[in-house]
BASE-789008 format. One record per residue (C-alpha): residue number from 1; residue in one letter; chain; x, y, z. Coordinates in nm, 3 decimals, decimal comma. Each point is the difference from the previous one (the first is absolute). Layout:
SITE     k   r   c        xx        yy        zz
SITE   NUM   A   A         X         Y         Z
...
//
This chain:
SITE     k   r   c        xx        yy        zz
SITE     1   X   A     0,011    -0,007     0,023
SITE     2   X   A     0,122     0,344    -0,104
SITE     3   X   A    -0,031     0,301     0,223
SITE     4   X   A     0,035     0,356    -0,078
SITE     5   X   A     0,053     0,283     0,252
SITE     6   X   A    -0,277     0,042     0,251
SITE     7   X   A    -0,181    -0,298    -0,102
SITE     8   X   A    -0,170    -0,233     0,268
SITE     9   X   A    -0,045    -0,349     0,019
SITE    10   X   A    -0,167    -0,176     0,247
SITE    11   X   A     0,146    -0,200     0,287
SITE    12   X   A    -0,088    -0,413     0,076
SITE    13   X   A    -0,337     0,189     0,238
SITE    14   X   A    -0,098     0,230    -0,264
SITE    15   X   A     0,186     0,299     0,122
SITE    16   X   A     0,121     0,276    -0,248
SITE    17   X   A     0,392     0,027     0,039
SITE    18   X   A     0,279     0,187    -0,198
SITE    19   X   A     0,287    -0,192    -0,095
SITE    20   X   A     0,264     0,056     0,262
SITE    21   X   A     0,229     0,034    -0,303
SITE    22   X   A    -0,155     0,319    -0,157
SITE    23   X   A     0,028     0,325     0,200
SITE    24   X   A    -0,337     0,212     0,033
SITE    25   X   A     0,202     0,322     0,110
SITE    26   X   A     0,342     0,125    -0,043
SITE    27   X   A     0,215     0,075     0,351
SITE    28   X   A     0,118     0,335    -0,006
SITE    29   X   A     0,371    -0,010     0,041
SITE    30   X   A     0,213     0,275     0,235
SITE    31   X   A     0,336     0,030    -0,245
SITE    32   X   A     0,302     0,059     0,196
SITE    33   X   A     0,103     0,331     0,060
SITE    34   X   A     0,244     0,184    -0,287
SITE    35   X   A     0,381     0,031     0,074
SITE    36   X   A     0,221     0,282    -0,072
SITE    37   X   A     0,264    -0,215    -0,099
SITE    38   X   A     0,024    -0,205    -0,355
SITE    39   X   A    -0,160     0,267    -0,183
SITE    40   X   A     0,142     0,139    -0,313
SITE    41   X   A     0,255     0,286    -0,003
SITE    42   X   A    -0,194     0,317    -0,060
SITE    43   X   A    -0,002     0,153    -0,365
SITE    44   X   A    -0,237     0,208    -0,190
SITE    45   X   A     0,158    -0,035    -0,328
SITE    46   X   A     0,329    -0,033    -0,213
SITE    47   X   A     0,311     0,157     0,140
SITE    48   X   A     0,196     0,259    -0,212
SITE    49   X   A     0,267    -0,121    -0,237
SITE    50   X   A     0,305    -0,132     0,167
SITE    51   X   A     0,222    -0,064    -0,330
SITE    52   X   A     0,041     0,129    -0,355
SITE    53   X   A    -0,243    -0,273    -0,132
SITE    54   X   A    -0,347     0,068    -0,136
SITE    55   X   A    -0,277    -0,180    -0,137
SITE    56   X   A     0,005    -0,130    -0,344
SITE    57   X   A    -0,136     0,218    -0,327
SITE    58   X   A    -0,228    -0,152    -0,263
SITE    59   X   A     0,382    -0,016    -0,206
SITE    60   X   A     0,163    -0,195     0,228
SITE    61   X   A    -0,277    -0,217     0,127
SITE    62   X   A    -0,321    -0,025    -0,210
SITE    63   X   A    -0,139    -0,293     0,134
SITE    64   X   A    -0,007     0,134     0,388
SITE    65   X   A    -0,142     0,313    -0,136
SITE    66   X   A    -0,269    -0,207    -0,197
SITE    67   X   A    -0,093    -0,141     0,331
SITE    68   X   A    -0,025     0,301     0,160
SITE    69   X   A    -0,229     0,141    -0,289
SITE    70   X   A    -0,207    -0,317     0,013
SITE    71   X   A    -0,052     0,052     0,379
SITE    72   X   A    -0,090     0,335     0,027
SITE    73   X   A    -0,245     0,013    -0,265
SITE    74   X   A    -0,171    -0,303     0,205
SITE    75   X   A     0,015     0,229     0,309
SITE    76   X   A     0,132     0,372    -0,046
SITE    77   X   A    -0,062     0,119     0,354
SITE    78   X   A     0,095    -0,296     0,188
SITE    79   X   A    -0,301    -0,098     0,140
SITE    80   X   A    -0,047    -0,325    -0,100
SITE    81   X   A     0,334    -0,103     0,105
SITE    82   X   A    -0,054     0,109     0,359
SITE    83   X   A    -0,338    -0,136     0,000
SITE    84   X   A     0,185    -0,339    -0,055
SITE    85   X   A     0,237     0,054     0,295
SITE    86   X   A    -0,291     0,071     0,197
SITE    87   X   A    -0,196    -0,317    -0,070
SITE    88   X   A     0,326    -0,188     0,027
SITE    89   X   A     0,091     0,135     0,341
SITE    90   X   A    -0,387    -0,039     0,126
SITE    91   X   A     0,011    -0,361    -0,082
SITE    92   X   A     0,287    -0,112     0,166
SITE    93   X   A    -0,132     0,175     0,348
SITE    94   X   A    -0,298    -0,208    -0,081
SITE    95   X   A    -0,178     0,217     0,255
SITE    96   X   A    -0,368    -0,137    -0,031
SITE    97   X   A     0,148    -0,296     0,126
SITE    98   X   A     0,273     0,067     0,208
SITE    99   X   A    -0,054     0,375     0,145
SITE   100   X   A     0,351     0,109    -0,146
SITE   101   X   A     0,127     0,337    -0,167
SITE   102   X   A     0,361     0,019     0,086
SITE   103   X   A     0,284    -0,147    -0,193
SITE   104   X   A     0,127    -0,072     0,364
SITE   105   X   A    -0,294    -0,195     0,093
SITE   106   X   A     0,096    -0,263    -0,324
SITE   107   X   A     0,143    -0,374     0,048
SITE   108   X   A     0,366    -0,003    -0,125
SITE   109   X   A    -0,143    -0,250    -0,367
SITE   110   X   A    -0,244     0,268    -0,045
SITE   111   X   A     0,262     0,319    -0,014
SITE   112   X   A     0,191    -0,238    -0,283
SITE   113   X   A    -0,366    -0,048    -0,194
SITE   114   X   A    -0,039     0,382    -0,044
SITE   115   X   A     0,176     0,058    -0,343
SITE   116   X   A    -0,217    -0,296    -0,157
SITE   117   X   A    -0,279     0,188     0,086
SITE   118   X   A     0,110     0,345    -0,120
SITE   119   X   A     0,080    -0,192    -0,347
SITE   120   X   A    -0,328    -0,212     0,014
SITE   121   X   A    -0,199     0,345     0,049
SITE   122   X   A     0,185     0,180    -0,251
SITE   123   X   A    -0,034    -0,263    -0,276
SITE   124   X   A    -0,348    -0,036     0,087
SITE   125   X   A    -0,092     0,377    -0,012
SITE   126   X   A     0,189     0,071    -0,357
SITE   127   X   A    -0,056    -0,353    -0,128
SITE   128   X   A     0,369    -0,045    -0,085
SITE   129   X   A     0,077    -0,290    -0,175
SITE   130   X   A     0,208    -0,275     0,138
SITE   131   X   A     0,377     0,035    -0,073
SITE   132   X   A     0,210    -0,236    -0,182
SITE   133   X   A     0,271    -0,028     0,244
SITE   134   X   A    -0,111     0,290     0,262
SITE   135   X   A    -0,317     0,087     0,145
SITE   136   X   A    -0,179     0,210    -0,274
SITE   137   X   A     0,063     0,071    -0,306
SITE   138   X   A    -0,102     0,374    -0,102
SITE   139   X   A    -0,004     0,203    -0,333
SITE   140   X   A     0,163    -0,371    -0,122
SITE   141   X   A     0,318     0,029     0,259
SITE   142   X   A     0,044    -0,227     0,282
SITE   143   X   A    -0,050     0,132     0,342
SITE   144   X   A     0,091    -0,113     0,333
SITE   145   X   A    -0,166     0,180     0,299
SITE   146   X   A     0,183     0,065     0,304
SITE   147   X   A    -0,101     0,098     0,350
SITE   148   X   A     0,080     0,150     0,280
SITE   149   X   A    -0,080     0,172     0,317
SITE   150   X   A     0,310     0,208     0,047
SITE   151   X   A     0,115     0,210    -0,296
SITE   152   X   A     0,272    -0,108    -0,199
SITE   153   X   A     0,000    -0,343     0,193
SITE   154   X   A    -0,144    -0,212    -0,320
SITE   155   X   A     0,183    -0,346     0,027
SITE   156   X   A     0,111    -0,038    -0,404
SITE   157   X   A     0,060    -0,398    -0,073
SITE   158   X   A     0,302    -0,093    -0,241
SITE   159   X   A    -0,236    -0,134    -0,300
SITE   160   X   A    -0,086     0,366    -0,013
SITE   161   X   A     0,363     0,076    -0,153
SITE   162   X   A     0,191    -0,302    -0,057
SITE   163   X   A    -0,211    -0,077    -0,309
SITE   164   X   A    -0,036     0,321    -0,142
SITE   165   X   A    -0,085     0,315     0,167
SITE   166   X   A    -0,379     0,023     0,095
SITE   167   X   A    -0,234     0,267     0,082
SITE   168   X   A    -0,146    -0,008     0,388
SITE   169   X   A    -0,296     0,236     0,083
SITE   170   X   A     0,114     0,086     0,334
SITE   171   X   A    -0,327     0,081     0,264
SITE   172   X   A     0,062     0,148     0,360
SITE   173   X   A    -0,254     0,093     0,226
SITE   174   X   A    -0,012     0,093     0,411
SITE   175   X   A    -0,345    -0,010     0,174
SITE   176   X   A     0,182     0,246     0,274
SITE   177   X   A     0,052     0,290    -0,211
SITE   178   X   A    -0,264    -0,114    -0,245
SITE   179   X   A     0,222     0,051    -0,306
SITE   180   X   A     0,056    -0,232    -0,323
SITE   181   X   A     0,247     0,004    -0,296
SITE   182   X   A     0,034    -0,189    -0,311
SITE   183   X   A     0,262    -0,045    -0,267
SITE   184   X   A     0,227    -0,197    -0,265
SITE   185   X   A     0,345    -0,064     0,004
SITE   186   X   A     0,189    -0,211    -0,218
SITE   187   X   A     0,177    -0,269     0,198
SITE   188   X   A     0,408    -0,042    -0,063
SITE   189   X   A     0,313    -0,028     0,179
SITE   190   X   A     0,086     0,352    -0,006
SITE   191   X   A    -0,318     0,100     0,185
SITE   192   X   A     0,048    -0,232     0,293
SITE   193   X   A     0,152    -0,067     0,335
SITE   194   X   A     0,266    -0,240     0,035
SITE   195   X   A    -0,162    -0,379     0,089
SITE   196   X   A    -0,011    -0,057     0,338
SITE   197   X   A     0,000    -0,303     0,171
SITE   198   X   A    -0,378    -0,125    -0,055
SITE   199   X   A    -0,038    -0,324    -0,136
SITE   200   X   A    -0,244     0,101    -0,239
SITE   201   X   A     0,259     0,267    -0,166
SITE   202   X   A    -0,273     0,250     0,026
SITE   203   X   A     0,152     0,385     0,008
SITE   204   X   A    -0,105     0,385     0,018
SITE   205   X   A     0,044     0,316    -0,193
SITE   206   X   A     0,295     0,202     0,016
SITE   207   X   A    -0,016     0,380     0,028
SITE   208   X   A     0,048    -0,019    -0,400
SITE   209   X   A    -0,281    -0,239    -0,011
SITE   210   X   A    -0,214     0,211     0,209
SITE   211   X   A     0,062     0,303    -0,250
SITE   212   X   A    -0,074    -0,185    -0,287
SITE   213   X   A    -0,348    -0,099     0,109
SITE   214   X   A    -0,251     0,166    -0,239
SITE   215   X   A    -0,265     0,072     0,240
SITE   216   X   A    -0,380    -0,030    -0,156
SITE   217   X   A    -0,146     0,110     0,330
SITE   218   X   A     0,275     0,160     0,215
SITE   219   X   A    -0,192     0,023     0,302
SITE   220   X   A    -0,418     0,043     0,071
SITE   221   X   A    -0,193    -0,021     0,269
SITE   222   X   A    -0,135    -0,349     0,101
SITE   223   X   A    -0,334    -0,056     0,130
SITE   224   X   A     0,031     0,008     0,352
SITE   225   X   A    -0,039    -0,285     0,239
SITE   226   X   A    -0,206     0,165     0,231
SITE   227   X   A     0,030    -0,160     0,292
SITE   228   X   A     0,382     0,015     0,013
SITE   229   X   A    -0,041     0,370    -0,039
SITE   230   X   A    -0,202     0,050     0,301
SITE   231   X   A     0,190     0,191     0,254
SITE   232   X   A    -0,204    -0,046     0,318
SITE   233   X   A     0,008    -0,293     0,175
SITE   234   X   A    -0,297     0,029     0,183
SITE   235   X   A    -0,181     0,052    -0,351
SITE   236   X   A     0,175    -0,338    -0,138
SITE   237   X   A    -0,077    -0,207     0,298
SITE   238   X   A    -0,360     0,090    -0,048
SITE   239   X   A     0,005    -0,101    -0,356
SITE   240   X   A     0,275    -0,273    -0,055
SITE   241   X   A    -0,071    -0,176     0,382
SITE   242   X   A    -0,385     0,042     0,037
SITE   243   X   A    -0,196    -0,292     0,121
SITE   244   X   A    -0,249    -0,009    -0,331
SITE   245   X   A     0,026     0,047    -0,331
SITE   246   X   A    -0,279     0,242    -0,004
SITE   247   X   A     0,157     0,177     0,258
SITE   248   X   A     0,338     0,045    -0,169
SITE   249   X   A    -0,196     0,121    -0,339
SITE   250   X   A    -0,208     0,290     0,216
SITE   251   X   A     0,309     0,080     0,199
SITE   252   X   A     0,220     0,047    -0,288
SITE   253   X   A    -0,237     0,273    -0,218
SITE   254   X   A    -0,082     0,162     0,349
SITE   255   X   A     0,377     0,015     0,105
SITE   256   X   A     0,132     0,110    -0,364
SITE   257   X   A    -0,224     0,241    -0,142
SITE   258   X   A     0,101     0,212    -0,272
SITE   259   X   A     0,231    -0,260    -0,073
SITE   260   X   A     0,000    -0,268    -0,358
SITE   261   X   A    -0,042    -0,346     0,109
SITE   262   X   A     0,044    -0,279    -0,245
SITE   263   X   A    -0,201    -0,255    -0,023
SITE   264   X   A     0,300    -0,257     0,121
SITE   265   X   A    -0,057     0,182     0,343
SITE   266   X   A    -0,372    -0,076     0,020
SITE   267   X   A     0,128    -0,379    -0,042
SITE   268   X   A     0,247     0,016     0,228
SITE   269   X   A    -0,205     0,166     0,253
SITE   270   X   A    -0,310    -0,212    -0,057
SITE   271   X   A     0,176    -0,364    -0,055
SITE   272   X   A    -0,308    -0,111    -0,149
SITE   273   X   A    -0,166    -0,110    -0,288
SITE   274   X   A    -0,263     0,256    -0,053
SITE   275   X   A     0,249     0,292     0,124
SITE   276   X   A    -0,219     0,262    -0,284
SITE   277   X   A    -0,278    -0,040     0,239
SITE   278   X   A     0,217     0,076     0,317
SITE   279   X   A    -0,005     0,353    -0,190
SITE   280   X   A    -0,348     0,011    -0,061
SITE   281   X   A    -0,083    -0,081     0,366
SITE   282   X   A     0,317     0,270     0,132
SITE   283   X   A    -0,218     0,222    -0,168
SITE   284   X   A    -0,315    -0,051     0,173
SITE   285   X   A     0,167    -0,023     0,286
SITE   286   X   A     0,188     0,338    -0,015
SITE   287   X   A    -0,283     0,204    -0,107
SITE   288   X   A    -0,112     0,111     0,304
SITE   289   X   A     0,350     0,100     0,067
SITE   290   X   A    -0,022     0,252    -0,326
SITE   291   X   A     0,256    -0,242    -0,160
SITE   292   X   A    -0,074    -0,074    -0,364
SITE   293   X   A     0,219    -0,262    -0,211
SITE   294   X   A     0,052     0,105    -0,380
SITE   295   X   A     0,057    -0,285    -0,284
SITE   296   X   A     0,151     0,010    -0,316
SITE   297   X   A    -0,344     0,009    -0,187
SITE   298   X   A    -0,142     0,308    -0,145
SITE   299   X   A    -0,110     0,279     0,167
SITE   300   X   A     0,209    -0,129     0,301
SITE   301   X   A     0,333     0,106    -0,159
SITE   302   X   A    -0,157     0,341    -0,120
SITE   303   X   A    -0,144     0,072     0,382
SITE   304   X   A     0,362    -0,076     0,140
SITE   305   X   A     0,167     0,275    -0,243
SITE   306   X   A    -0,309     0,261     0,078
SITE   307   X   A     0,142    -0,073     0,341
SITE   308   X   A     0,370     0,030    -0,067
SITE   309   X   A     0,035    -0,352     0,114
SITE   310   X   A     0,218    -0,211    -0,232
SITE   311   X   A    -0,246    -0,167    -0,226
SITE   312   X   A    -0,012    -0,404     0,021
SITE   313   X   A     0,135    -0,180    -0,300
SITE   314   X   A    -0,079    -0,353    -0,126
SITE   315   X   A    -0,052    -0,217     0,345
SITE   316   X   A     0,088     0,280     0,271
SITE   317   X   A    -0,197     0,195     0,247
SITE   318   X   A     0,028     0,347     0,180
SITE   319   X   A    -0,219     0,045     0,334
SITE   320   X   A    -0,071     0,346     0,168
SITE   321   X   A    -0,198     0,180     0,238
SITE   322   X   A    -0,281     0,243    -0,127
SITE   323   X   A    -0,212     0,260     0,112
SITE   324   X   A    -0,251     0,211    -0,156
SITE   325   X   A     0,126     0,299    -0,191
SITE   326   X   A    -0,143     0,333     0,045
SITE   327   X   A     0,050     0,335    -0,206
SITE   328   X   A     0,302     0,184     0,121
SITE   329   X   A     0,185    -0,361     0,089
SITE   330   X   A     0,375     0,088    -0,192
SITE   331   X   A     0,034    -0,407    -0,012
SITE   332   X   A    -0,111    -0,169    -0,392
SITE   333   X   A    -0,305    -0,224     0,021
SITE   334   X   A    -0,167    -0,231    -0,170
SITE   335   X   A    -0,387    -0,112    -0,076
SITE   336   X   A    -0,126    -0,317     0,148
SITE   337   X   A    -0,370    -0,112     0,078
SITE   338   X   A    -0,128     0,360    -0,121
SITE   339   X   A     0,237     0,181     0,228
SITE   340   X   A     0,328     0,193     0,018
SITE   341   X   A     0,290    -0,183     0,259
SITE   342   X   A     0,340     0,128     0,036
SITE   343   X   A     0,301    -0,226     0,209
SITE   344   X   A    -0,054     0,049     0,398
SITE   345   X   A     0,194     0,233     0,205
SITE   346   X   A     0,148    -0,176     0,306
SITE   347   X   A    -0,227     0,270     0,181
SITE   348   X   A    -0,304    -0,105    -0,189
SITE   349   X   A    -0,289    -0,218     0,182
SITE   350   X   A    -0,058    -0,343    -0,121
SITE   351   X   A    -0,291    -0,045    -0,240
SITE   352   X   A    -0,143    -0,285    -0,156
SITE   353   X   A     0,159    -0,054    -0,312
SITE   354   X   A    -0,194     0,053    -0,336
SITE   355   X   A    -0,036    -0,360    -0,237
SITE   356   X   A     0,205     0,034    -0,308
SITE   357   X   A    -0,113    -0,181    -0,297
SITE   358   X   A     0,001    -0,337    -0,050
SITE   359   X   A     0,255    -0,153    -0,173
SITE   360   X   A     0,110    -0,346    -0,177
SITE   361   X   A     0,203    -0,279     0,201
SITE   362   X   A     0,120     0,233     0,297
SITE   363   X   A    -0,381     0,127     0,079
//
């Protein structure tokens, strides 16, 4: 007899029971607290040039320029690349199941897997063909993807230069400074440090190699990992270490008003399959406190922009406490339910918030 999740069957006495091998609810996990040790070196982007070396020109290396132009055509402003990096990092934290949000909370084996996920997410996002010998084929040219959490610390294997000088797409991101960068470099002996004692023979770029990188995106803002950047330990405790998922999500939008919150953060706080419902329920619970939660469906982003809040983009939210607008109020306002509302001042009394226009999957 096959049994699906939540299906009941009868025991010998005819009583309905749930199979012990199937879970009917998810147990909330309180993760270990993040550590300040083991974090990547702080950086915001590529460092100034150190040598006389410069990135290749189209005449010097037409293949690397062809790859550069192909990627820029697919992603002129870097938004898609940044999205893929964000997706990979959120996947490795797996906050919905683990409650984690910080790199130092990962297991050792998980940390080694981040680069693979970045490689996969980039290929999914851009639909790069598989390479013949390397990861991708871009503009008809084989390209290998290299990831590092520390800028310039890419590990280059021997096959990248021992059987012809190959092109590497080097990717870096730092969750703590919320920055990322991506570039291209032709791997050769001249751009690598001397081989060390590693058994696998991997090497890193020397100063000449650093300066030879043709930066596609030489430093851009990474979509912030919301919980990582909560600077008040009390607020973090109320969210990440709440006793229930609903309490965690409600506290998330109560404590972090005015900040963009991405869906991964909601999933991490809720740790439940129906996390979208937790946002809808948080709206109901926060309404008496005057707080609304704007989502990414129209007209919510426009309302947020009217109030000079960051407009939510796909999968993101922003909460705010509101107060009725009166003629003469200096604050900007927006219309909700036929009345004008502004952002509440700290001294304003609490009034019940208006009901926002209903949205799609986030209510």
